[in-house]
C-alpha positions in Angstrom: -11.3 9.2 -7.6 -11.8 7.8 -4.0 -9.9 8.3 -0.8 -8.5 5.0 0.5 -8.2 5.4 4.2 -6.4 3.4 6.9 -8.6 1.8 9.5 -7.6 0.3 12.9 -10.9 0.1 14.9 -14.6 -0.3 14.2 -15.1 3.0 16.1 -13.2 4.8 13.4 -15.5 3.8 10.5 -18.2 6.4 10.8 -15.9 9.4 11.6 -13.7 8.5 8.6 -16.7 8.1 6.3 -18.0 11.5 7.5 -14.6 13.0 6.8 -14.7 11.7 3.2 -13.2 8.2 3.1 -14.5 6.2 0.1 -12.6 2.9 0.8 -10.8 1.3 3.8 -7.8 -0.9 4.2 -6.9 -2.7 7.4 -5.3 -5.8 8.9 -5.6 -8.1 11.8 -2.7 -9.4 14.0 -3.8 -12.0 16.6 -1.6 -13.9 19.1 -2.0 -17.0 16.9 0.4 -15.2 14.5 2.4 -13.0 16.8 3.3 -15.7 19.3 5.1 -18.0 16.8 6.3 -15.1 14.7 7.0 -12.1 17.0 9.3 -10.3 14.6 7.7 -11.0 11.3 4.2 -9.4 10.9 1.6 -10.9 8.6 0.9 -7.4 7.1 4.0 -5.2 7.5 2.9 -3.5 10.7 4.5 -4.4 14.1 2.4 -5.7 17.0 0.8 -3.1 19.3 -0.7 -0.7 16.7 -1.9 -0.5 13.2 -4.3 -3.5 13.4 -7.8 -4.5 14.3 -7.5 -6.7 17.4 -9.4 -9.7 16.0 -11.7 -10.9 13.3 -14.8 -10.0 15.3 -13.7 -6.4 15.1 -13.0 -6.9 11.4 -16.6 -8.2 10.8 -18.0 -5.3 12.8 -16.0 -2.8 10.8 -17.0 -4.4 7.5 -20.7 -4.5 8.5 -20.7 -0.7 9.3 -18.8 0.1 6.1 -21.1 -1.9 3.9 -24.1 -0.2 5.4 -22.6 2.9 4.0 -21.6 1.3 0.7 -17.9 1.5 1.5 -15.6 -1.4 0.6 -13.0 -2.8 2.9 -9.7 -4.2 1.8 -7.7 -6.7 3.9 -3.9 -6.5 4.1 -1.9 -9.8 3.8 1.0 -7.9 2.3 4.2 -9.2 3.7 6.7 -9.6 0.9 6.9 -13.3 1.2 5.7 -16.1 3.5 7.5 -19.4 4.4 5.9 -22.7 3.8 5.3 -23.3 7.5 3.4 -20.0 7.7 1.0 -20.7 4.8 -1.6 -22.7 6.8 -1.9 -19.8 9.2 -2.0 -17.3 6.3 -4.7 -19.4 4.7 -6.7 -19.3 8.0 -6.5 -15.5 8.1 -7.7 -15.4 4.5 -10.6 -17.7 5.2 -11.7 -15.7 8.3 -11.4 -12.4 6.4 -13.6 -13.9 3.7 -16.1 -14.9 6.4 -16.0 -11.3 7.7 -17.0 -10.1 4.3 -14.0 -8.1 3.1 -14.1 -6.9 -0.5 -10.4 -7.5 -1.6 -7.1 -8.7 -0.4 -4.0 -6.5 -0.7 -1.0 -8.8 -1.2 2.6 -8.7 -2.4 3.8 -12.3 -2.3 3.7 -14.0 -5.7 3.3 -17.4 -4.0 0.3 -16.2 -2.0 -1.2 -15.0 -5.3 -1.0 -18.6 -6.6 -2.4 -19.9 -3.3 -5.5 -17.7 -3.7 -6.0 -18.8 -7.3 -6.0 -22.5 -6.2 -8.9 -22.2 -3.9 -12.5 -20.9 -4.2 -12.8 -17.6 -6.0 -11.5 -15.0 -3.6 -12.7 -11.4 -3.3 -10.8 -9.1 -5.6 -7.0 -9.1 -5.5 -5.0 -5.9 -5.2 -1.3 -5.8 -5.6 0.5 -4.0 -2.8 3.4 -1.5 -3.4 5.5 -4.5 -2.3 4.7 -6.1 -5.6 7.0 -3.5 -7.2 5.0 -2.6 -10.3 7.5 -0.3 -12.0 6.3 -0.9 -15.6 3.3 -1.8 -17.6 4.5 -5.4 -18.3 4.6 -6.1 -14.6 1.1 -4.7 -14.3 -0.1 -6.9 -17.1 1.6 -9.9 -15.5 -0.4 -9.4 -12.3 -3.6 -8.8 -14.3 -3.2 -12.2 -16.1 -2.9 -13.8 -12.6 -6.2 -12.3 -11.5 -5.3 -8.9 -10.0 -7.9 -6.2 -10.5 -5.9 -3.3 -8.9 -2.2 -2.3 -8.6 -0.7 0.1 -6.1 2.0 2.1 -7.8 5.3 2.4 -6.1 6.0 5.7 -4.4 9.1 6.5 -6.5 7.5 6.7 -9.9 7.3 10.2 -11.4 4.0 11.5 -12.8 5.2 10.9 -16.3 6.2 7.3 -15.4 2.8 6.7 -13.9 1.0 8.1 -16.9 2.9 5.8 -19.3 2.2 2.8 -17.1 -1.5 3.4 -16.6 -2.0 4.1 -20.3 -0.9 0.5 -21.1 -3.3 -1.1 -18.6 -6.6 0.9 -18.8 -8.6 -2.1 -17.6 -6.7 -2.2 -14.2 -7.6 -0.1 -11.3 -4.7 1.9 -9.8 -3.9 3.4 -6.4 -1.3 6.0 -5.6 0.1 7.2 -2.3 -0.5 10.5 -0.7 0.5 11.7 2.8 2.7 10.0 5.4 4.4 7.5 3.1 7.7 8.0 5.1 9.9 5.7 3.1 12.8 6.8 0.9 13.6 3.3 -0.4 11.8 0.8 -2.5 9.2 -0.9 -0.3 9.2 -4.1 -2.3 13.0 -4.6 -1.7 12.9 -3.7 2.0 12.9 -6.1 5.0 12.6 -3.4 7.7 9.6 -1.9 9.5 9.6 1.7 10.8 8.7 0.4 14.2 12.1 -1.2 14.6 13.8 2.1 14.8 13.8 4.5 17.7 15.7 6.9 19.9 18.0 4.2 21.1 19.3 3.6 17.6 22.3 5.6 16.2 21.2 8.9 14.7 22.0 7.9 11.2 19.7 4.8 11.5 16.9 6.5 13.4 14.6 5.5 10.6 15.4 1.9 9.9 14.9 2.5 6.2 17.8 5.0 6.2 20.3 2.2 5.6 22.3 3.4 2.6 22.2 1.6 -0.7 23.0 2.4 -4.3 21.1 2.4 -7.6 23.2 2.0 -10.7 21.8 2.2 -14.2 21.9 -1.1 -16.2 24.2 -0.6 -19.2 21.6 -1.0 -21.9 20.7 1.2 -24.8 17.7 3.4 -24.3 15.7 1.3 -26.8 16.5 -1.9 -24.9 15.6 -0.3 -21.6 12.3 1.0 -23.1 12.9 4.2 -21.2 14.8 7.3 -22.3 18.3 7.3 -21.0 17.8 10.6 -19.3 14.9 9.1 -17.3 17.2 6.5 -15.9 19.7 9.1 -14.8 16.9 11.1 -13.2 15.9 8.0 -11.2 19.4 7.6 -9.9 19.6 11.3 -9.1 16.3 11.3 -7.2 17.4 8.3 -5.1 20.7 10.0 -4.1 18.8 13.1 -3.0 16.4 11.0 -0.9 19.5 9.3 0.7 20.9 12.6 1.9 17.9 14.6 3.0 15.0 12.1 3.4 12.6 14.4 1.5 9.8 11.8 1.7 9.3 12.0 5.4 6.3 14.3 5.1 5.0 13.9 1.5 1.8 15.5 0.4 0.9 15.0 -3.3 -1.9 17.5 -3.2 -0.5 19.4 -6.1 -0.7 16.2 -8.2 -4.4 15.5 -7.7 -5.3 16.9 -11.1 -2.8 14.7 -12.9 -4.0 11.7 -10.9 -7.6 12.4 -11.9 -6.6 13.0 -15.6 -4.7 9.7 -15.8 -7.7 7.8 -14.4 -6.4 6.9 -10.9 -9.0 4.9 -9.0 -8.0 5.9 -5.5 -5.5 8.0 -3.5 -4.1 6.0 -0.5 -3.3 7.7 2.8 -0.6 5.9 4.7 -1.5 5.8 8.4 -2.3 2.5 10.0 -1.4 3.1 13.6 -2.1 6.9 13.5 -4.6 8.4 15.8 -8.2 8.7 14.7 -7.9 12.5 14.8 -4.9 12.4 12.5 -6.7 10.0 10.1 -9.8 12.1 9.9 -7.8 15.3 9.5 -5.8 13.7 6.6 -9.0 12.4 4.9 -10.9 15.6 5.2 -8.0 17.6 3.8 -8.0 15.6 0.6 -11.8 15.4 0.5 -11.9 19.2 0.5 -9.4 19.3 -2.3 -11.2 16.7 -4.4 -14.5 18.7 -3.9 -12.7 21.7 -5.3 -11.2 19.7 -8.2 -14.5 18.1 -9.2 -16.6 21.2 -8.7 
């Protein structure tokens, strides 16, 4: 089980590898995108932080990583792209391929088809924005060429185990540390960077906007989940609404279960965090994995 670490600069590669990173994910946001689309990021991180500055930096980071046998995954994971945006998205993809990235992390179903129409891309990983809540969704993405899925934050361990058991040929990533969001990422149109001290206290985190989950009135058999599990999901969401428990998540106590279910990697949220914080987060989980694996 590897540690999937955020990466914002080529200078971070070696310190993070030394700390224990086994995979990297990163994005690029150039003026070519930010100028025509100042509000909508190409990879769900606002301008100013959380990005490599250009594709030359990406190529440098990939080269250093590959010298250490560490793969680099490139984020193009906005939930959807408009038709006028697609040529620029395609340009980013082509330049990322030239830089040597090992996989794309995507969420948009249309982009998945675009990738399938061209030359064979590097591996395709489905972002948490792809909302893989059950094994049928996972198999759907697998049939379209995905090799890895990122499980949504809100699945319980039992739900993860049932899902992973049905798709043993798919790699899986789960979140640890800093996930920060109480709501379903794939249904969200906000970024955390849009909130701040000037906003009303109850919207200080943009994702604190209230919403409601209601069970679909199906029989347990039709829903393919025990009725009590559906009620537990609703109960969990209402707790998150009130106290925002997910602001500083950890998941360290679940590492054994993740390992037993065959999880490929644990993903540390943190694009935009300082290098010190990234290395501290990575080394914390590396030490735990060393204890777990003997």
